[in-house]
C-alpha positions in Angstrom: 14.2 -0.4 20.6 11.5 -1.4 18.2 10.5 -5.1 17.8 8.6 -4.5 14.6 10.0 -5.7 11.3 9.6 -2.2 9.9 11.9 0.4 11.4 11.8 3.2 8.8 11.0 6.3 11.0 8.8 8.1 8.6 6.8 5.1 7.6 6.2 4.2 11.3 5.2 7.8 12.2 2.7 8.1 9.3 1.2 4.7 10.0 0.9 5.6 13.6 -1.3 8.6 12.7 -3.2 6.8 10.0 -6.6 5.7 11.2 -9.4 3.5 9.9 -10.0 4.1 6.2 -6.7 5.9 5.7 -5.0 4.9 2.4 -1.4 3.7 2.0 0.0 3.6 -1.5 2.7 1.2 -2.5 4.1 2.7 -5.8 6.3 1.1 -8.4 9.5 2.8 -9.5 7.8 4.5 -12.4 4.8 6.2 -10.8 5.2 10.0 -10.9 4.7 10.4 -7.2 5.3 14.1 -7.2 2.2 14.5 -9.3 0.2 12.2 -7.1 0.7 13.9 -3.8 -2.5 14.6 -2.0 -3.3 17.2 0.7 -2.5 14.8 3.6 0.0 12.4 2.1 3.7 11.9 3.0 5.9 10.4 0.4 8.8 8.0 1.3 11.3 7.1 -1.4 12.6 3.6 -1.1 13.6 3.4 -4.8 17.4 3.4 -4.3 17.9 1.5 -7.6 15.7 -0.5 -9.9 14.5 -3.7 -8.1 15.3 -2.4 -4.6 13.1 -2.5 -2.6 10.4 -4.4 -4.4 6.7 -3.9 -3.8 6.0 -7.4 -2.3 8.7 -6.9 0.4 7.1 -3.5 1.3 3.6 -5.0 1.4 4.8 -7.8 3.6 6.2 -5.3 6.0 3.1 -3.1 6.1 1.0 -6.2 6.8 3.1 -6.9 9.8 2.6 -3.4 11.2 -1.0 -2.5 10.5 -4.3 -4.1 9.6 -5.5 -3.8 6.0 -9.1 -4.2 5.0 -9.0 -3.3 1.3 -6.8 -3.2 -1.8 -7.1 -1.5 -5.1 -5.1 -1.9 -8.3 -5.1 -0.3 -11.7 -6.9 -2.0 -14.5 -4.5 -3.3 -17.1 -4.9 -3.6 -20.8 -6.1 -7.1 -21.8 -2.8 -7.9 -23.5 -0.7 -6.8 -20.5 0.8 -9.1 -17.8 0.0 -8.2 -14.2 1.1 -11.4 -12.4 2.1 -9.2 -9.4 -1.7 -8.8 -8.7 -1.9 -12.6 -7.9 1.1 -12.2 -5.6 -0.6 -9.3 -3.9 -3.8 -11.3 -3.4 -1.8 -14.2 -2.0 -0.1 -12.0 0.6 -3.3 -10.1 1.5 -5.5 -13.2 2.0 -9.2 -13.7 1.6 -10.3 -11.2 4.3 -9.1 -8.2 2.3 -11.5 -6.8 -0.3 -10.0 -6.5 -3.8 -11.0 -3.9 -6.4 -9.7 -3.0 -9.9 -10.3 0.5 -11.2 -9.6 2.5 -14.4 -6.2 4.2 -14.7 -7.3 7.8 -14.3 -9.7 7.0 -11.5 -6.8 5.1 -9.8 -4.6 8.2 -10.0 -7.4 10.4 -8.6 -7.8 7.9 -5.8 -4.2 8.3 -4.8 -4.6 12.1 -4.6 -7.6 11.6 -2.2 -7.4 13.3 1.2 -7.5 9.9 2.8 -4.1 9.0 1.4 -1.6 9.4 4.2 1.4 7.6 2.9 2.9 6.9 -0.5 5.9 4.5 -0.5 7.8 4.5 -3.8 9.6 1.3 -4.3 12.1 0.2 -6.9 9.5 -2.3 -8.2 9.9 -2.7 -12.0 6.9 -4.9 -12.8 4.2 -3.1 -14.7 0.9 -2.4 -12.9 2.4 -2.9 -9.5 0.9 0.2 -7.9 -1.3 -0.7 -5.0 -3.7 1.3 -2.8 -4.3 -0.2 0.6 -7.1 0.8 3.0 -6.1 0.6 6.6 -8.5 -1.5 8.7 -9.2 -1.8 12.4 -7.3 -3.5 15.1 -9.6 -6.2 16.3 -9.9 -6.5 20.0 -9.7 -9.9 21.7 -13.0 -11.1 22.9 -13.7 -10.7 26.6 -14.0 -13.9 28.4 -16.8 -14.5 30.9 -15.0 -15.5 34.1 
């Protein structure tokens, strides 16, 4: 039995084979993931209905399973609301780098060969798409006995 909070078999399998610098995409319910598939990516559909599962719940689960060193979101128009970005930053913490890139560059980044997993959620908030860069598991320091 698994003791991890994430038990989805495909998500766990893909994360297990995703190494340092692999990209994991948490997509909102409106991203056309079929058009975003890259050569090495696996798509998991968790968008059963609008609002289920939301992107923050998925991000929290991913953070409990693997290290994340970077995050990228899509640049929003000046008049648009993207409060979910603040919620992402809060969950990710200060040690995760944060970047905002232009819309079409963001889509190209999803199609990058480093993308191993695209998780489509039922998230309905705009500008909720998030690209995570997998980090390294830090080894405990050896003690001098």
